[in-house]
C-alpha positions in Angstrom: -25.8 -87.4 25.0 -26.2 -90.3 27.3 -23.8 -92.4 25.2 -21.1 -89.9 25.6 -21.2 -90.2 29.4 -21.4 -94.0 29.1 -18.1 -93.9 27.1 -16.6 -91.5 29.7 -17.6 -93.9 32.5 -16.0 -96.9 30.7 -12.8 -94.9 30.0 -12.8 -93.8 33.7 -13.0 -97.3 35.0 -10.2 -98.3 32.6 -7.9 -95.5 33.8 -8.8 -96.2 37.4 -7.9 -99.9 37.0 -4.5 -98.8 35.5 -4.0 -96.5 38.4 -4.9 -99.3 40.8 -2.3 -101.6 39.0 0.3 -98.9 39.5 -0.5 -98.6 43.2 -0.4 -102.4 43.6 3.0 -102.4 41.8 4.4 -99.9 44.3 2.8 -101.7 47.2 4.4 -105.1 46.4 7.8 -103.7 45.1 9.1 -101.7 48.0 12.8 -102.0 48.0 13.6 -102.0 51.7 17.2 -101.3 51.0 17.2 -97.7 52.1 17.4 -96.0 55.4 14.5 -95.1 57.7 13.7 -91.9 55.8 13.5 -93.8 52.5 11.2 -96.4 53.9 9.0 -93.6 55.3 8.9 -91.9 52.0 7.9 -95.1 50.2 5.1 -95.5 52.7 4.0 -91.9 52.2 3.9 -92.3 48.4 2.0 -95.5 48.7 -0.5 -93.8 51.0 -0.9 -90.9 48.6 -1.5 -93.3 45.7 -4.2 -95.2 47.7 -5.8 -91.9 48.6 -5.9 -90.7 45.0 -7.3 -94.1 43.9 -10.1 -93.9 46.5 -10.9 -90.3 45.4 -11.1 -91.3 41.7 -13.4 -94.2 42.6 -15.5 -92.0 44.7 -15.8 -89.3 41.9 -16.7 -92.0 39.4 -19.4 -93.5 41.6 -21.2 -90.2 42.1 -24.3 -89.8 39.9 -23.3 -86.4 38.5 -21.8 -86.0 35.0 -19.4 -83.3 36.0 -17.7 -85.5 38.6 -17.1 -88.2 36.0 -15.5 -85.6 33.7 -13.3 -84.4 36.6 -12.3 -88.0 37.3 -11.5 -88.5 33.7 -9.3 -85.4 33.5 -7.5 -86.0 36.8 -6.8 -89.7 36.2 -5.6 -89.0 32.6 -3.3 -86.2 33.9 -2.0 -88.4 36.7 -1.1 -91.2 34.3 0.4 -88.8 31.8 2.5 -87.3 34.6 3.7 -90.8 35.5 4.5 -91.6 31.9 6.6 -88.4 31.2 8.3 -88.6 34.6 10.2 -91.7 33.6 
């Protein structure tokens, strides 16, 4: 039973690192060729991405098994949503 949660933990950290790479990509590739509303929207999306990243890290660091499962499901769904969106 403990091996399952170890595998879940490793998968979580892998998905969190992918999400962190996506956030870094958006942080360093802001276009700046839009009006003030577009720049504000880019900042808001970046802030939301950082907030989600911090929440996923926090859920994964908690010692409870159910928080690791929630982090796995939510990070998987977020990355799947990003994949099908493009």
